[in-house]
mmCIF entry with sequence, helices, sheets and N, C-alpha, C, O atoms, coordinates in Angstrom:
data_MODEL
# 
_entry.id   MODEL 
# 
_entity.id                         1 
_entity.type                       polymer 
_entity.pdbx_number_of_molecules   1 
# 
_entity_poly.entity_id                      1 
_entity_poly.type                           'polypeptide(L)' 
_entity_poly.nstd_linkage                   no 
_entity_poly.nstd_monomer                   no 
_entity_poly.pdbx_seq_one_letter_code       
;(UNK)(UNK)(UNK)(UNK)(UNK)(UNK)(UNK)(UNK)(UNK)(UNK)(UNK)(UNK)(UNK)(UNK)(UNK)(UNK)
(UNK)(UNK)(UNK)(UNK)(UNK)(UNK)(UNK)(UNK)(UNK)(UNK)(UNK)(UNK)(UNK)(UNK)(UNK)(UNK)
(UNK)(UNK)(UNK)(UNK)(UNK)(UNK)(UNK)
;
_entity_poly.pdbx_seq_one_letter_code_can   XXXXXXXXXXXXXXXXXXXXXXXXXXXXXXXXXXXXXXX 
_entity_poly.pdbx_strand_id                 A 
# 
loop_
_entity_poly_seq.entity_id 
_entity_poly_seq.num 
_entity_poly_seq.mon_id 
_entity_poly_seq.hetero 
1 1  UNK n 
1 2  UNK n 
1 3  UNK n 
1 4  UNK n 
1 5  UNK n 
1 6  UNK n 
1 7  UNK n 
1 8  UNK n 
1 9  UNK n 
1 10 UNK n 
1 11 UNK n 
1 12 UNK n 
1 13 UNK n 
1 14 UNK n 
1 15 UNK n 
1 16 UNK n 
1 17 UNK n 
1 18 UNK n 
1 19 UNK n 
1 20 UNK n 
1 21 UNK n 
1 22 UNK n 
1 23 UNK n 
1 24 UNK n 
1 25 UNK n 
1 26 UNK n 
1 27 UNK n 
1 28 UNK n 
1 29 UNK n 
1 30 UNK n 
1 31 UNK n 
1 32 UNK n 
1 33 UNK n 
1 34 UNK n 
1 35 UNK n 
1 36 UNK n 
1 37 UNK n 
1 38 UNK n 
1 39 UNK n 
# 
_struct_asym.id          A 
_struct_asym.entity_id   1 
# 
loop_
_struct_conf.conf_type_id 
_struct_conf.id 
_struct_conf.pdbx_PDB_helix_id 
_struct_conf.beg_label_comp_id 
_struct_conf.beg_label_asym_id 
_struct_conf.beg_label_seq_id 
_struct_conf.pdbx_beg_PDB_ins_code 
_struct_conf.end_label_comp_id 
_struct_conf.end_label_asym_id 
_struct_conf.end_label_seq_id 
_struct_conf.pdbx_end_PDB_ins_code 
_struct_conf.beg_auth_comp_id 
_struct_conf.beg_auth_asym_id 
_struct_conf.beg_auth_seq_id 
_struct_conf.end_auth_comp_id 
_struct_conf.end_auth_asym_id 
_struct_conf.end_auth_seq_id 
_struct_conf.pdbx_PDB_helix_class 
_struct_conf.details 
_struct_conf.pdbx_PDB_helix_length 
HELX_P HELX_P1 AA1 UNK A 8  ? UNK A 13 ? UNK A 8  UNK A 13 1 ? 6 
HELX_P HELX_P2 AA2 UNK A 24 ? UNK A 29 ? UNK A 24 UNK A 29 1 ? 6 
# 
_struct_conf_type.id          HELX_P 
_struct_conf_type.criteria    ? 
_struct_conf_type.reference   ? 
# 
loop_
_atom_site.group_PDB 
_atom_site.id 
_atom_site.type_symbol 
_atom_site.label_atom_id 
_atom_site.label_alt_id 
_atom_site.label_comp_id 
_atom_site.label_asym_id 
_atom_site.label_entity_id 
_atom_site.label_seq_id 
_atom_site.pdbx_PDB_ins_code 
_atom_site.Cartn_x 
_atom_site.Cartn_y 
_atom_site.Cartn_z 
_atom_site.occupancy 
_atom_site.B_iso_or_equiv 
_atom_site.pdbx_formal_charge 
_atom_site.auth_seq_id 
_atom_site.auth_comp_id 
_atom_site.auth_asym_id 
_atom_site.auth_atom_id 
_atom_site.pdbx_PDB_model_num 
ATOM 1   N N  . UNK A 1 1  ? 125.690 105.153 95.927 1.00 0.00 ? 1  UNK A N  1 
ATOM 2   C CA . UNK A 1 1  ? 125.258 106.167 94.916 1.00 0.00 ? 1  UNK A CA 1 
ATOM 3   C C  . UNK A 1 1  ? 124.853 105.329 93.626 1.00 0.00 ? 1  UNK A C  1 
ATOM 4   O O  . UNK A 1 1  ? 125.489 104.321 93.317 1.00 0.00 ? 1  UNK A O  1 
ATOM 5   N N  . UNK A 1 2  ? 123.812 105.766 92.915 1.00 0.00 ? 2  UNK A N  1 
ATOM 6   C CA . UNK A 1 2  ? 123.214 105.187 91.798 1.00 0.00 ? 2  UNK A CA 1 
ATOM 7   C C  . UNK A 1 2  ? 124.351 105.388 90.651 1.00 0.00 ? 2  UNK A C  1 
ATOM 8   O O  . UNK A 1 2  ? 125.166 106.310 90.637 1.00 0.00 ? 2  UNK A O  1 
ATOM 9   N N  . UNK A 1 3  ? 124.244 104.344 89.692 1.00 0.00 ? 3  UNK A N  1 
ATOM 10  C CA . UNK A 1 3  ? 125.142 104.329 88.505 1.00 0.00 ? 3  UNK A CA 1 
ATOM 11  C C  . UNK A 1 3  ? 124.316 104.266 87.309 1.00 0.00 ? 3  UNK A C  1 
ATOM 12  O O  . UNK A 1 3  ? 123.562 103.318 87.091 1.00 0.00 ? 3  UNK A O  1 
ATOM 13  N N  . UNK A 1 4  ? 124.460 105.364 86.453 1.00 0.00 ? 4  UNK A N  1 
ATOM 14  C CA . UNK A 1 4  ? 123.765 105.296 85.168 1.00 0.00 ? 4  UNK A CA 1 
ATOM 15  C C  . UNK A 1 4  ? 124.752 105.367 84.064 1.00 0.00 ? 4  UNK A C  1 
ATOM 16  O O  . UNK A 1 4  ? 125.828 105.941 84.231 1.00 0.00 ? 4  UNK A O  1 
ATOM 17  N N  . UNK A 1 5  ? 124.424 104.799 82.930 1.00 0.00 ? 5  UNK A N  1 
ATOM 18  C CA . UNK A 1 5  ? 125.247 104.689 81.794 1.00 0.00 ? 5  UNK A CA 1 
ATOM 19  C C  . UNK A 1 5  ? 125.206 106.016 80.951 1.00 0.00 ? 5  UNK A C  1 
ATOM 20  O O  . UNK A 1 5  ? 125.966 106.105 79.987 1.00 0.00 ? 5  UNK A O  1 
ATOM 21  N N  . UNK A 1 6  ? 124.416 106.981 81.241 1.00 0.00 ? 6  UNK A N  1 
ATOM 22  C CA . UNK A 1 6  ? 124.332 108.241 80.618 1.00 0.00 ? 6  UNK A CA 1 
ATOM 23  C C  . UNK A 1 6  ? 124.668 109.395 81.457 1.00 0.00 ? 6  UNK A C  1 
ATOM 24  O O  . UNK A 1 6  ? 124.410 109.266 82.654 1.00 0.00 ? 6  UNK A O  1 
ATOM 25  N N  . UNK A 1 7  ? 125.170 110.454 81.085 1.00 0.00 ? 7  UNK A N  1 
ATOM 26  C CA . UNK A 1 7  ? 125.289 111.677 81.990 1.00 0.00 ? 7  UNK A CA 1 
ATOM 27  C C  . UNK A 1 7  ? 123.968 112.138 82.258 1.00 0.00 ? 7  UNK A C  1 
ATOM 28  O O  . UNK A 1 7  ? 123.035 111.869 81.503 1.00 0.00 ? 7  UNK A O  1 
ATOM 29  N N  . UNK A 1 8  ? 123.822 112.909 83.434 1.00 0.00 ? 8  UNK A N  1 
ATOM 30  C CA . UNK A 1 8  ? 122.682 113.367 83.960 1.00 0.00 ? 8  UNK A CA 1 
ATOM 31  C C  . UNK A 1 8  ? 121.879 114.085 82.994 1.00 0.00 ? 8  UNK A C  1 
ATOM 32  O O  . UNK A 1 8  ? 120.693 113.789 82.852 1.00 0.00 ? 8  UNK A O  1 
ATOM 33  N N  . UNK A 1 9  ? 122.481 115.098 82.248 1.00 0.00 ? 9  UNK A N  1 
ATOM 34  C CA . UNK A 1 9  ? 121.831 115.946 81.247 1.00 0.00 ? 9  UNK A CA 1 
ATOM 35  C C  . UNK A 1 9  ? 121.248 115.055 80.159 1.00 0.00 ? 9  UNK A C  1 
ATOM 36  O O  . UNK A 1 9  ? 120.135 115.324 79.706 1.00 0.00 ? 9  UNK A O  1 
ATOM 37  N N  . UNK A 1 10 ? 121.927 114.027 79.722 1.00 0.00 ? 10 UNK A N  1 
ATOM 38  C CA . UNK A 1 10 ? 121.378 113.158 78.544 1.00 0.00 ? 10 UNK A CA 1 
ATOM 39  C C  . UNK A 1 10 ? 120.170 112.394 79.207 1.00 0.00 ? 10 UNK A C  1 
ATOM 40  O O  . UNK A 1 10 ? 119.159 112.193 78.534 1.00 0.00 ? 10 UNK A O  1 
ATOM 41  N N  . UNK A 1 11 ? 120.252 111.981 80.461 1.00 0.00 ? 11 UNK A N  1 
ATOM 42  C CA . UNK A 1 11 ? 119.140 111.230 81.033 1.00 0.00 ? 11 UNK A CA 1 
ATOM 43  C C  . UNK A 1 11 ? 117.839 112.032 81.035 1.00 0.00 ? 11 UNK A C  1 
ATOM 44  O O  . UNK A 1 11 ? 116.747 111.544 80.743 1.00 0.00 ? 11 UNK A O  1 
ATOM 45  N N  . UNK A 1 12 ? 118.051 113.332 81.396 1.00 0.00 ? 12 UNK A N  1 
ATOM 46  C CA . UNK A 1 12 ? 116.975 114.265 81.421 1.00 0.00 ? 12 UNK A CA 1 
ATOM 47  C C  . UNK A 1 12 ? 116.264 114.450 80.198 1.00 0.00 ? 12 UNK A C  1 
ATOM 48  O O  . UNK A 1 12 ? 115.054 114.675 80.173 1.00 0.00 ? 12 UNK A O  1 
ATOM 49  N N  . UNK A 1 13 ? 117.061 114.352 79.071 1.00 0.00 ? 13 UNK A N  1 
ATOM 50  C CA . UNK A 1 13 ? 116.538 114.592 77.730 1.00 0.00 ? 13 UNK A CA 1 
ATOM 51  C C  . UNK A 1 13 ? 116.026 113.302 77.140 1.00 0.00 ? 13 UNK A C  1 
ATOM 52  O O  . UNK A 1 13 ? 115.208 113.325 76.220 1.00 0.00 ? 13 UNK A O  1 
ATOM 53  N N  . UNK A 1 14 ? 116.469 112.225 77.627 1.00 0.00 ? 14 UNK A N  1 
ATOM 54  C CA . UNK A 1 14 ? 116.162 110.862 77.032 1.00 0.00 ? 14 UNK A CA 1 
ATOM 55  C C  . UNK A 1 14 ? 114.802 110.672 76.978 1.00 0.00 ? 14 UNK A C  1 
ATOM 56  O O  . UNK A 1 14 ? 114.120 110.810 77.993 1.00 0.00 ? 14 UNK A O  1 
ATOM 57  N N  . UNK A 1 15 ? 114.232 110.314 75.708 1.00 0.00 ? 15 UNK A N  1 
ATOM 58  C CA . UNK A 1 15 ? 112.856 109.931 75.495 1.00 0.00 ? 15 UNK A CA 1 
ATOM 59  C C  . UNK A 1 15 ? 112.916 108.769 74.652 1.00 0.00 ? 15 UNK A C  1 
ATOM 60  O O  . UNK A 1 15 ? 113.162 108.879 73.451 1.00 0.00 ? 15 UNK A O  1 
ATOM 61  N N  . UNK A 1 16 ? 112.670 107.481 75.299 1.00 0.00 ? 16 UNK A N  1 
ATOM 62  C CA . UNK A 1 16 ? 112.779 106.230 74.527 1.00 0.00 ? 16 UNK A CA 1 
ATOM 63  C C  . UNK A 1 16 ? 111.445 106.125 73.582 1.00 0.00 ? 16 UNK A C  1 
ATOM 64  O O  . UNK A 1 16 ? 110.365 106.662 73.829 1.00 0.00 ? 16 UNK A O  1 
ATOM 65  N N  . UNK A 1 17 ? 111.741 105.366 72.517 1.00 0.00 ? 17 UNK A N  1 
ATOM 66  C CA . UNK A 1 17 ? 110.544 105.193 71.748 1.00 0.00 ? 17 UNK A CA 1 
ATOM 67  C C  . UNK A 1 17 ? 109.740 103.987 72.509 1.00 0.00 ? 17 UNK A C  1 
ATOM 68  O O  . UNK A 1 17 ? 110.255 102.940 72.900 1.00 0.00 ? 17 UNK A O  1 
ATOM 69  N N  . UNK A 1 18 ? 108.377 104.359 72.634 1.00 0.00 ? 18 UNK A N  1 
ATOM 70  C CA . UNK A 1 18 ? 107.473 103.465 73.432 1.00 0.00 ? 18 UNK A CA 1 
ATOM 71  C C  . UNK A 1 18 ? 106.498 102.810 72.352 1.00 0.00 ? 18 UNK A C  1 
ATOM 72  O O  . UNK A 1 18 ? 105.983 103.437 71.427 1.00 0.00 ? 18 UNK A O  1 
ATOM 73  N N  . UNK A 1 19 ? 106.339 101.564 72.591 1.00 0.00 ? 19 UNK A N  1 
ATOM 74  C CA . UNK A 1 19 ? 105.249 100.854 71.791 1.00 0.00 ? 19 UNK A CA 1 
ATOM 75  C C  . UNK A 1 19 ? 104.721 99.822  72.798 1.00 0.00 ? 19 UNK A C  1 
ATOM 76  O O  . UNK A 1 19 ? 105.361 99.183  73.634 1.00 0.00 ? 19 UNK A O  1 
ATOM 77  N N  . UNK A 1 20 ? 103.393 99.804  72.526 1.00 0.00 ? 20 UNK A N  1 
ATOM 78  C CA . UNK A 1 20 ? 102.639 98.741  73.415 1.00 0.00 ? 20 UNK A CA 1 
ATOM 79  C C  . UNK A 1 20 ? 102.056 97.722  72.428 1.00 0.00 ? 20 UNK A C  1 
ATOM 80  O O  . UNK A 1 20 ? 101.771 97.957  71.254 1.00 0.00 ? 20 UNK A O  1 
ATOM 81  N N  . UNK A 1 21 ? 101.915 96.511  73.101 1.00 0.00 ? 21 UNK A N  1 
ATOM 82  C CA . UNK A 1 21 ? 101.544 95.369  72.428 1.00 0.00 ? 21 UNK A CA 1 
ATOM 83  C C  . UNK A 1 21 ? 100.008 95.622  72.036 1.00 0.00 ? 21 UNK A C  1 
ATOM 84  O O  . UNK A 1 21 ? 99.275  96.371  72.682 1.00 0.00 ? 21 UNK A O  1 
ATOM 85  N N  . UNK A 1 22 ? 99.611  94.905  70.899 1.00 0.00 ? 22 UNK A N  1 
ATOM 86  C CA . UNK A 1 22 ? 98.248  95.157  70.436 1.00 0.00 ? 22 UNK A CA 1 
ATOM 87  C C  . UNK A 1 22 ? 97.172  94.734  71.485 1.00 0.00 ? 22 UNK A C  1 
ATOM 88  O O  . UNK A 1 22 ? 96.078  95.297  71.526 1.00 0.00 ? 22 UNK A O  1 
ATOM 89  N N  . UNK A 1 23 ? 97.502  93.780  72.282 1.00 0.00 ? 23 UNK A N  1 
ATOM 90  C CA . UNK A 1 23 ? 96.462  93.396  73.282 1.00 0.00 ? 23 UNK A CA 1 
ATOM 91  C C  . UNK A 1 23 ? 96.659  94.065  74.707 1.00 0.00 ? 23 UNK A C  1 
ATOM 92  O O  . UNK A 1 23 ? 96.195  93.578  75.738 1.00 0.00 ? 23 UNK A O  1 
ATOM 93  N N  . UNK A 1 24 ? 97.385  95.213  74.649 1.00 0.00 ? 24 UNK A N  1 
ATOM 94  C CA . UNK A 1 24 ? 97.689  95.825  75.932 1.00 0.00 ? 24 UNK A CA 1 
ATOM 95  C C  . UNK A 1 24 ? 96.553  96.295  76.744 1.00 0.00 ? 24 UNK A C  1 
ATOM 96  O O  . UNK A 1 24 ? 96.524  96.061  77.952 1.00 0.00 ? 24 UNK A O  1 
ATOM 97  N N  . UNK A 1 25 ? 95.520  97.014  76.085 1.00 0.00 ? 25 UNK A N  1 
ATOM 98  C CA . UNK A 1 25 ? 94.346  97.404  76.633 1.00 0.00 ? 25 UNK A CA 1 
ATOM 99  C C  . UNK A 1 25 ? 93.387  96.259  77.018 1.00 0.00 ? 25 UNK A C  1 
ATOM 100 O O  . UNK A 1 25 ? 92.639  96.405  77.985 1.00 0.00 ? 25 UNK A O  1 
ATOM 101 N N  . UNK A 1 26 ? 93.385  95.215  76.347 1.00 0.00 ? 26 UNK A N  1 
ATOM 102 C CA . UNK A 1 26 ? 92.586  94.161  76.594 1.00 0.00 ? 26 UNK A CA 1 
ATOM 103 C C  . UNK A 1 26 ? 93.128  93.309  77.877 1.00 0.00 ? 26 UNK A C  1 
ATOM 104 O O  . UNK A 1 26 ? 92.359  92.718  78.634 1.00 0.00 ? 26 UNK A O  1 
ATOM 105 N N  . UNK A 1 27 ? 94.434  93.318  78.017 1.00 0.00 ? 27 UNK A N  1 
ATOM 106 C CA . UNK A 1 27 ? 94.961  92.663  79.222 1.00 0.00 ? 27 UNK A CA 1 
ATOM 107 C C  . UNK A 1 27 ? 94.627  93.418  80.399 1.00 0.00 ? 27 UNK A C  1 
ATOM 108 O O  . UNK A 1 27 ? 94.205  92.792  81.372 1.00 0.00 ? 27 UNK A O  1 
ATOM 109 N N  . UNK A 1 28 ? 94.760  94.758  80.465 1.00 0.00 ? 28 UNK A N  1 
ATOM 110 C CA . UNK A 1 28 ? 94.389  95.456  81.632 1.00 0.00 ? 28 UNK A CA 1 
ATOM 111 C C  . UNK A 1 28 ? 92.925  95.666  81.940 1.00 0.00 ? 28 UNK A C  1 
ATOM 112 O O  . UNK A 1 28 ? 92.522  96.082  83.026 1.00 0.00 ? 28 UNK A O  1 
ATOM 113 N N  . UNK A 1 29 ? 92.159  95.354  80.918 1.00 0.00 ? 29 UNK A N  1 
ATOM 114 C CA . UNK A 1 29 ? 90.685  95.283  81.178 1.00 0.00 ? 29 UNK A CA 1 
ATOM 115 C C  . UNK A 1 29 ? 90.069  94.038  81.849 1.00 0.00 ? 29 UNK A C  1 
ATOM 116 O O  . UNK A 1 29 ? 88.981  94.036  82.426 1.00 0.00 ? 29 UNK A O  1 
ATOM 117 N N  . UNK A 1 30 ? 90.854  93.025  81.713 1.00 0.00 ? 30 UNK A N  1 
ATOM 118 C CA . UNK A 1 30 ? 90.485  91.826  82.211 1.00 0.00 ? 30 UNK A CA 1 
ATOM 119 C C  . UNK A 1 30 ? 90.262  91.884  83.778 1.00 0.00 ? 30 UNK A C  1 
ATOM 120 O O  . UNK A 1 30 ? 91.034  92.583  84.433 1.00 0.00 ? 30 UNK A O  1 
ATOM 121 N N  . UNK A 1 31 ? 89.274  91.206  84.400 1.00 0.00 ? 31 UNK A N  1 
ATOM 122 C CA . UNK A 1 31 ? 89.157  91.156  85.786 1.00 0.00 ? 31 UNK A CA 1 
ATOM 123 C C  . UNK A 1 31 ? 90.403  90.520  86.431 1.00 0.00 ? 31 UNK A C  1 
ATOM 124 O O  . UNK A 1 31 ? 91.061  89.651  85.859 1.00 0.00 ? 31 UNK A O  1 
ATOM 125 N N  . UNK A 1 32 ? 90.689  91.001  87.652 1.00 0.00 ? 32 UNK A N  1 
ATOM 126 C CA . UNK A 1 32 ? 91.802  90.524  88.307 1.00 0.00 ? 32 UNK A CA 1 
ATOM 127 C C  . UNK A 1 32 ? 91.384  89.038  88.896 1.00 0.00 ? 32 UNK A C  1 
ATOM 128 O O  . UNK A 1 32 ? 90.324  88.883  89.504 1.00 0.00 ? 32 UNK A O  1 
ATOM 129 N N  . UNK A 1 33 ? 92.228  88.061  88.682 1.00 0.00 ? 33 UNK A N  1 
ATOM 130 C CA . UNK A 1 33 ? 92.011  86.699  89.166 1.00 0.00 ? 33 UNK A CA 1 
ATOM 131 C C  . UNK A 1 33 ? 93.023  86.437  90.213 1.00 0.00 ? 33 UNK A C  1 
ATOM 132 O O  . UNK A 1 33 ? 94.162  86.133  89.860 1.00 0.00 ? 33 UNK A O  1 
ATOM 133 N N  . UNK A 1 34 ? 92.706  86.529  91.512 1.00 0.00 ? 34 UNK A N  1 
ATOM 134 C CA . UNK A 1 34 ? 93.703  86.242  92.544 1.00 0.00 ? 34 UNK A CA 1 
ATOM 135 C C  . UNK A 1 34 ? 94.074  84.726  92.480 1.00 0.00 ? 34 UNK A C  1 
ATOM 136 O O  . UNK A 1 34 ? 93.223  83.866  92.255 1.00 0.00 ? 34 UNK A O  1 
ATOM 137 N N  . UNK A 1 35 ? 95.389  84.450  92.691 1.00 0.00 ? 35 UNK A N  1 
ATOM 138 C CA . UNK A 1 35 ? 95.908  83.192  92.652 1.00 0.00 ? 35 UNK A CA 1 
ATOM 139 C C  . UNK A 1 35 ? 95.745  82.528  93.986 1.00 0.00 ? 35 UNK A C  1 
ATOM 140 O O  . UNK A 1 35 ? 95.869  83.152  95.040 1.00 0.00 ? 35 UNK A O  1 
ATOM 141 N N  . UNK A 1 36 ? 95.447  81.177  93.914 1.00 0.00 ? 36 UNK A N  1 
ATOM 142 C CA . UNK A 1 36 ? 95.301  80.565  95.247 1.00 0.00 ? 36 UNK A CA 1 
ATOM 143 C C  . UNK A 1 36 ? 96.588  79.822  95.428 1.00 0.00 ? 36 UNK A C  1 
ATOM 144 O O  . UNK A 1 36 ? 97.077  79.172  94.504 1.00 0.00 ? 36 UNK A O  1 
ATOM 145 N N  . UNK A 1 37 ? 97.155  79.914  96.639 1.00 0.00 ? 37 UNK A N  1 
ATOM 146 C CA . UNK A 1 37 ? 98.436  79.353  96.934 1.00 0.00 ? 37 UNK A CA 1 
ATOM 147 C C  . UNK A 1 37 ? 98.120  77.747  97.008 1.00 0.00 ? 37 UNK A C  1 
ATOM 148 O O  . UNK A 1 37 ? 97.338  77.251  97.819 1.00 0.00 ? 37 UNK A O  1 
ATOM 149 N N  . UNK A 1 38 ? 98.783  77.099  96.128 1.00 0.00 ? 38 UNK A N  1 
ATOM 150 C CA . UNK A 1 38 ? 98.651  75.579  96.097 1.00 0.00 ? 38 UNK A CA 1 
ATOM 151 C C  . UNK A 1 38 ? 99.804  74.894  96.692 1.00 0.00 ? 38 UNK A C  1 
ATOM 152 O O  . UNK A 1 38 ? 99.799  73.664  96.732 1.00 0.00 ? 38 UNK A O  1 
ATOM 153 N N  . UNK A 1 39 ? 100.835 75.593  97.177 1.00 0.00 ? 39 UNK A N  1 
ATOM 154 C CA . UNK A 1 39 ? 101.995 74.955  97.683 1.00 0.00 ? 39 UNK A CA 1 
ATOM 155 C C  . UNK A 1 39 ? 101.713 74.402  99.229 1.00 0.00 ? 39 UNK A C  1 
ATOM 156 O O  . UNK A 1 39 ? 102.602 73.816  99.847 1.00 0.00 ? 39 UNK A O  1 
# 
């Protein structure tokens, strides 16, 4: 069974303050660069 540190009703109402870094959109717009396995 999951364990939460807040009662269920408080979890349902919980709305954390969200902030995104200044470069958030830039990061996600960059093309995906697959990594080459070098091991």
